[in-house]
VEXFIKOL-529064 format. One record per residue (C-alpha): x, y, z; residue in one letter. Coordinates in steps of 0.02 Angstrom, whole numbers, plus 50000, padded with zeros to 5 digits. Example, Ala and Ser with C-alpha at 12.3 -4.5 7.8 and 13.67 -1.06 7.14 Angstrom:
2
((50615,49775,50390),A)
((50684,49947,50357),S)
% end
This chain:
331
((50003,49997,49994),X)
((50050,50185,49992),X)
((50074,50269,50165),X)
((50091,50447,50199),X)
((50194,50496,50349),X)
((50182,50667,50435),X)
((50348,50704,50522),X)
((50526,50657,50469),X)
((50599,50643,50646),X)
((50678,50484,50713),X)
((50513,50404,50752),X)
((50434,50440,50593),X)
((50580,50378,50494),X)
((50598,50227,50604),X)
((50415,50175,50573),X)
((50436,50217,50380),X)
((50580,50093,50377),X)
((50465,49958,50449),X)
((50330,50000,50317),X)
((50462,49994,50184),X)
((50534,49829,50239),X)
((50352,49762,50233),X)
((50348,49817,50051),X)
((50230,49973,50075),X)
((50274,50130,49979),X)
((50307,50273,50094),X)
((50313,50465,50064),X)
((50366,50573,50208),X)
((50321,50748,50239),X)
((50425,50865,50338),X)
((50436,51057,50338),X)
((50622,51054,50358),X)
((50697,51048,50184),X)
((50870,50990,50252),X)
((50781,50831,50319),X)
((50687,50807,50157),X)
((50855,50821,50056),X)
((50941,50698,50172),X)
((50807,50567,50158),X)
((50803,50590,49965),X)
((50986,50598,49927),X)
((51084,50515,50070),X)
((50952,50401,50131),X)
((50977,50435,50315),X)
((50887,50489,50476),X)
((50967,50648,50523),X)
((50927,50638,50711),X)
((51006,50462,50731),X)
((51126,50460,50589),X)
((51059,50294,50538),X)
((51027,50228,50360),X)
((50849,50204,50296),X)
((50787,50111,50143),X)
((50822,50200,49985),X)
((50644,50180,49924),X)
((50578,50300,50057),X)
((50539,50467,49981),X)
((50511,50637,50063),X)
((50426,50807,50018),X)
((50405,50978,50093),X)
((50239,50991,50002),X)
((50105,50928,50126),X)
((49968,50920,49987),X)
((50084,50798,49884),X)
((50101,50692,50046),X)
((49918,50685,50081),X)
((49871,50648,49906),X)
((49984,50499,49904),X)
((49879,50382,50014),X)
((49719,50364,50112),X)
((49817,50313,50268),X)
((49912,50446,50355),X)
((50035,50410,50497),X)
((50074,50553,50614),X)
((50233,50558,50706),X)
((50251,50730,50776),X)
((50265,50787,50952),X)
((50096,50831,51035),X)
((50157,51011,51060),X)
((50148,51044,50870),X)
((50008,50915,50832),X)
((49868,51046,50810),X)
((49972,51148,50687),X)
((50018,50989,50590),X)
((49839,50929,50593),X)
((49776,51100,50534),X)
((49893,51098,50386),X)
((49833,50926,50349),X)
((49644,50967,50353),X)
((49675,51113,50238),X)
((49730,50998,50095),X)
((49627,50838,50133),X)
((49567,50761,49969),X)
((49443,50634,50044),X)
((49417,50523,50201),X)
((49577,50460,50280),X)
((49626,50328,50409),X)
((49741,50415,50536),X)
((49867,50325,50637),X)
((49956,50415,50777),X)
((50129,50365,50851),X)
((50156,50507,50965),X)
((50132,50490,51159),X)
((50070,50633,51257),X)
((49921,50729,51323),X)
((49871,50906,51301),X)
((49897,51003,51465),X)
((49764,51132,51435),X)
((49633,51018,51389),X)
((49680,50850,51452),X)
((49629,50786,51286),X)
((49710,50624,51222),X)
((49776,50630,51040),X)
((49624,50532,50969),X)
((49509,50662,51049),X)
((49609,50802,50964),X)
((49580,50719,50797),X)
((49405,50698,50832),X)
((49386,50884,50879),X)
((49472,50937,50727),X)
((49445,50833,50580),X)
((49277,50848,50497),X)
((49183,50688,50527),X)
((49157,50644,50342),X)
((49354,50654,50319),X)
((49391,50546,50473),X)
((49393,50370,50405),X)
((49461,50303,50570),X)
((49591,50328,50700),X)
((49727,50201,50770),X)
((49855,50235,50910),X)
((50019,50150,50885),X)
((50103,50121,51060),X)
((50226,50013,51164),X)
((50406,49997,51214),X)
((50492,50051,51062),X)
((50640,50166,51052),X)
((50668,50232,50879),X)
((50856,50198,50884),X)
((50818,50007,50901),X)
((50672,50006,50777),X)
((50771,50089,50637),X)
((50906,49957,50661),X)
((50790,49812,50646),X)
((50804,49760,50820),X)
((50668,49655,50911),X)
((50512,49762,50953),X)
((50336,49722,51005),X)
((50206,49861,51004),X)
((50012,49873,50996),X)
((49888,49950,50882),X)
((49727,50014,50970),X)
((49563,50084,50903),X)
((49382,50093,50961),X)
((49345,50010,50795),X)
((49428,49830,50803),X)
((49429,49829,50609),X)
((49546,49984,50600),X)
((49663,49910,50738),X)
((49674,49750,50638),X)
((49713,49844,50483),X)
((49846,49942,50554),X)
((49914,49780,50635),X)
((49928,49704,50460),X)
((50027,49860,50393),X)
((50163,49853,50529),X)
((50178,49673,50581),X)
((50311,49563,50506),X)
((50390,49403,50563),X)
((50569,49464,50569),X)
((50580,49591,50707),X)
((50422,49694,50731),X)
((50277,49608,50811),X)
((50110,49698,50823),X)
((49959,49660,50939),X)
((49794,49736,50924),X)
((49680,49808,51055),X)
((49511,49902,51070),X)
((49560,49993,51232),X)
((49605,50161,51150),X)
((49594,50251,51318),X)
((49708,50134,51409),X)
((49834,50127,51268),X)
((49848,50317,51242),X)
((49852,50340,51435),X)
((49995,50224,51461),X)
((50101,50296,51321),X)
((50086,50462,51400),X)
((50092,50433,51589),X)
((50243,50323,51588),X)
((50350,50470,51525),X)
((50316,50559,51695),X)
((50395,50416,51781),X)
((50541,50409,51653),X)
((50579,50581,51709),X)
((50575,50522,51896),X)
((50694,50374,51848),X)
((50816,50493,51772),X)
((50815,50601,51929),X)
((50845,50443,52033),X)
((50994,50397,51929),X)
((51054,50578,51929),X)
((51051,50576,52115),X)
((51143,50410,52125),X)
((51004,50327,52221),X)
((51026,50152,52146),X)
((50927,50011,52070),X)
((50825,49968,52223),X)
((50745,50153,52211),X)
((50710,50132,52024),X)
((50623,49968,52044),X)
((50517,50047,52186),X)
((50481,50191,52070),X)
((50423,50079,51931),X)
((50311,49983,52046),X)
((50228,50130,52136),X)
((50216,50219,51970),X)
((50110,50076,51912),X)
((49996,50096,52066),X)
((49972,50286,52018),X)
((49937,50237,51836),X)
((49809,50116,51894),X)
((49721,50243,52003),X)
((49720,50351,51845),X)
((49646,50218,51735),X)
((49505,50176,51854),X)
((49449,50357,51875),X)
((49470,50393,51688),X)
((49372,50237,51639),X)
((49512,50147,51544),X)
((49535,49955,51554),X)
((49663,49913,51692),X)
((49710,49761,51600),X)
((49805,49870,51476),X)
((49923,49918,51621),X)
((49996,49738,51613),X)
((50022,49749,51421),X)
((50154,49818,51315),X)
((50080,49994,51321),X)
((50079,49998,51509),X)
((50209,49903,51611),X)
((50307,49860,51451),X)
((50326,50041,51401),X)
((50350,50094,51581),X)
((50496,49972,51602),X)
((50586,50026,51445),X)
((50571,50217,51476),X)
((50626,50204,51649),X)
((50779,50098,51624),X)
((50852,50152,51455),X)
((50965,50294,51414),X)
((50884,50302,51245),X)
((50729,50384,51329),X)
((50735,50569,51311),X)
((50626,50582,51462),X)
((50754,50483,51565),X)
((50892,50595,51499),X)
((50795,50750,51552),X)
((50768,50681,51722),X)
((50949,50639,51739),X)
((51004,50817,51693),X)
((50885,50893,51820),X)
((50951,50768,51954),X)
((51125,50839,51914),X)
((51071,51007,51956),X)
((51003,51081,51799),X)
((50834,51177,51797),X)
((50698,51144,51675),X)
((50741,51282,51556),X)
((50926,51224,51544),X)
((50875,51049,51523),X)
((50755,51081,51381),X)
((50881,51193,51301),X)
((51008,51053,51301),X)
((50893,50926,51227),X)
((50885,50890,51041),X)
((50710,50803,51042),X)
((50547,50846,51128),X)
((50523,50792,51312),X)
((50335,50739,51308),X)
((50338,50691,51491),X)
((50348,50874,51547),X)
((50181,50918,51461),X)
((50102,50758,51523),X)
((50156,50790,51694),X)
((50075,50956,51693),X)
((49920,50883,51624),X)
((49912,50737,51747),X)
((49945,50840,51897),X)
((49806,50964,51850),X)
((49684,50820,51819),X)
((49731,50740,51988),X)
((49698,50901,52075),X)
((49535,50932,51990),X)
((49465,50758,52036),X)
((49559,50740,52209),X)
((49667,50594,52159),X)
((49812,50545,52270),X)
((49958,50535,52159),X)
((50114,50574,52261),X)
((50252,50536,52132),X)
((50169,50643,52002),X)
((50142,50788,52124),X)
((50322,50786,52176),X)
((50390,50773,51996),X)
((50272,50921,51948),X)
((50345,51031,52090),X)
((50521,50991,52034),X)
((50482,51036,51858),X)
((50368,51184,51885),X)
((50409,51257,52057),X)
((50593,51217,52056),X)
((50577,51110,52201),X)
((50747,51030,52251),X)
((50739,50846,52209),X)
((50808,50810,52384),X)
((50660,50891,52458),X)
((50537,50798,52345),X)
((50629,50636,52392),X)
((50602,50677,52571),X)
((50419,50735,52553),X)
((50381,50553,52483),X)
((50481,50470,52615),X)
((50387,50567,52758),X)
((50220,50515,52707),X)
((50118,50414,52834),X)
((50142,50225,52833),X)
((50019,50121,52746),X)
((49979,49947,52678),X)
((50059,49908,52511),X)
((49898,49849,52426),X)
% end
């Protein structure tokens, strides 16, 4: 099939490589002409300095990209999603199936990505929506290393269709799900705990502390799922604990890297300035904190990370605040 990809960053090109290796034709749109030129002439992913299949083409003309296919894969940070989607809507030539590969929640509205698509795309042009999520660093996917992910949609047929597009028997195994809420929440919330894990590493607190963080982070995610109406079973799948583990333990994780820098004494502004890619966990932490306050949810780790990020609370004090909480049963 022909597949249009919006976003020529590392994740967009990593997934384009999977699609190409699965014998699909891929046209990537990116507003940066330097990225487009590198893809077309040198066949590389600029951000990772990795080779990509030579048959992947790129363009800076979004209308050309959209006309190329009835299936559009979005791989742009949630911070710029509305702008990218508005530009896409302006040139839509018919109903499209949209697949989203970014992980995040909009802080101002607490909308998931699927809800932003539903809000912005005219109903007659929204053929369907699928979220692609799971433990999947672009660095490893683009190199053809073993990866398992999940395609989720409220419409099972759409989830199965996307599963067919991406699944192969070599290195990229894809599961399907109809718990769109849970899959999108998991992909977003885990980034908060990846920031916390980086803080722990930056402070030299050790593996025991990181294991505790992952475990208690899962508890906070479960509280969130239950209140939000998502299926808590998804917590124990690839988009829940799977993604939580990889982002909390891998140096490939940009959220982990950001937390590590803050743990070493940098403030939020310095950290963001030093990062080459978007840190989704910061926006998601803001959204999750505000949601918890609105609905009176007890999420102590999220609260302390929010205070470190947005109120410049010393991580040592945040640590003490967590330890000085009253004793309680584990479960």
